[in-house]
N, C-alpha and C positions, 0 to 999 in steps of 0.2 A: 594398475592396481598396486597398492603398497604391500609391504611385508605383513602387516597386521591383518589386512583383509585376506591375503593369501593363506595365512596361518588359520584364520577363522574358518575359511571355506574348506581347507584341507582337513580340519578337525571335524567337519560335518555340522558345524554350527551355522546358524543363519546370521547374516549381517543385520544389525538393528535398523529399523525403518528410518530413524532420523539420519543415520549415516548414509543409507542408500539414497534418500531424498536429497541430502546435502551434496553428495558426490555427483549426482545427476544434474542438480541445479547449478553446480559450479561450471559445468560444461555447456549448459543450456540456460542462460539467464533470461529473465522476463517471461516466465512461463506461469500459467495459472494452475490451480490445484487439479483441475480436470485433465489438463495436458500432462501433468506429472504422473497422475494415477494411470493414465492410458499408456504412457511411455514405459513405466516401470511394471506394468501388468498387474497392478493392484486392483482386485475386483471391486472392493468396497471403496468407493470414492470418498466416503465419510472419514476414513482413516487419515487421508493425506492432509486435510485442513488442520486437524489436531496436531500432526507432526510439524506442519509449517508454523502454526502458532507457537509451538514449543521452541522451534529454532529462532523465531523472531524474538521471543521473550528472553532467550539466551544471548541475543546479539549476534547470532551466527548467520542470520539471513535478514533481509529487509524486504518490505512490501511497498508497493505503490499502486495507486488506482490509475489505470490506463484505459483508453478507448478500446472496445472489443475489436477483434479482427474484422476487416471489411467483408470477408467471405462468410461470416456467421450472420444468418438472417434473423434468428430468434434470440431472445434473452436480453439481459440488461445492456444498456449502451456503454457502461463502464464495468470493468472487471478488475480484480486484484491480481497483480503479477508479482512474482518473487525473484530475488537474486541472492546468491550465496555470498557471504562475506568471509574474508580470510583466504589464505593460501592452502592450508591443510585443515582437515577435519580435527577439531579439538572440542570436546564436549565442555562448553563453558557453563558456569553456574547461572541459574536464572537471576535476572535483575530484580532487585527488590523494588516494590512499588513505593513511591513516596506517599506518605500519608497526606490526605487532603483535609482541609478544615471542614467541619460539619456544614451542610448546606443551610443557608438562611432562608426564611420564608420570603417570597417575592415582595410582600407588602412591607417588610422590614428594611428593604434596601432603599437608600435615599436615591432619588432621581437627580442626576446632575443637570444644571441649567444648560440649555442649548447654547452653543457658541455661535456668534454672529459670523457669517461668512462674508468676507470682504474681498475686494479686488476682482481679478478675472474669474474667480470661482463663482461669482454671482451670475445666475442665468435667469433671464426673463423669457419664458417660453412664449408668451403671448405676442411679444414684439420681435421674435426671432426670424431672421431671413432664412431662405431655403439653403443658402450656402453655409450659414452658421449651424443650421439643423443637421446638414450632412456632416460637417466637421465634428459636431457633438456625437453623432451616431458612430462615426469611425473611431473616435476616442473611446467611447463606451464599449465598442466591439473589441478594442485592444485589451481592455480590462476584463471583460466578461466572456469573450469568445463568441 
């Protein structure tokens, strides 16, 4: 615990939620919002995702989509896990969103002409041998899992 946290606690003030979450996340990377809420004893799990989104928007944490733990039988196959960035807690300003161009209507977008595939990329499925089909399957499995 650093001197600032000690001074805040000795004064009887509560440590801000974003600092508590960041400090815990620094020592326990790749944790989900539910795991963080449970570890910190935060009753309302809905508060933790808001704090995490704030930390990510400030560049103080990063998120990644990872497969869920194998011992969890219910819920989504993939979950969002978080890691803290930086060596010490420093409340950074929120990053400004870059303005985007107004969306065009789909019908207004020109469709590019399809490119001709040449060389070894051309695949004739109807004349494919079993060996070639297995090789193609393994190659596609590398790309898409």
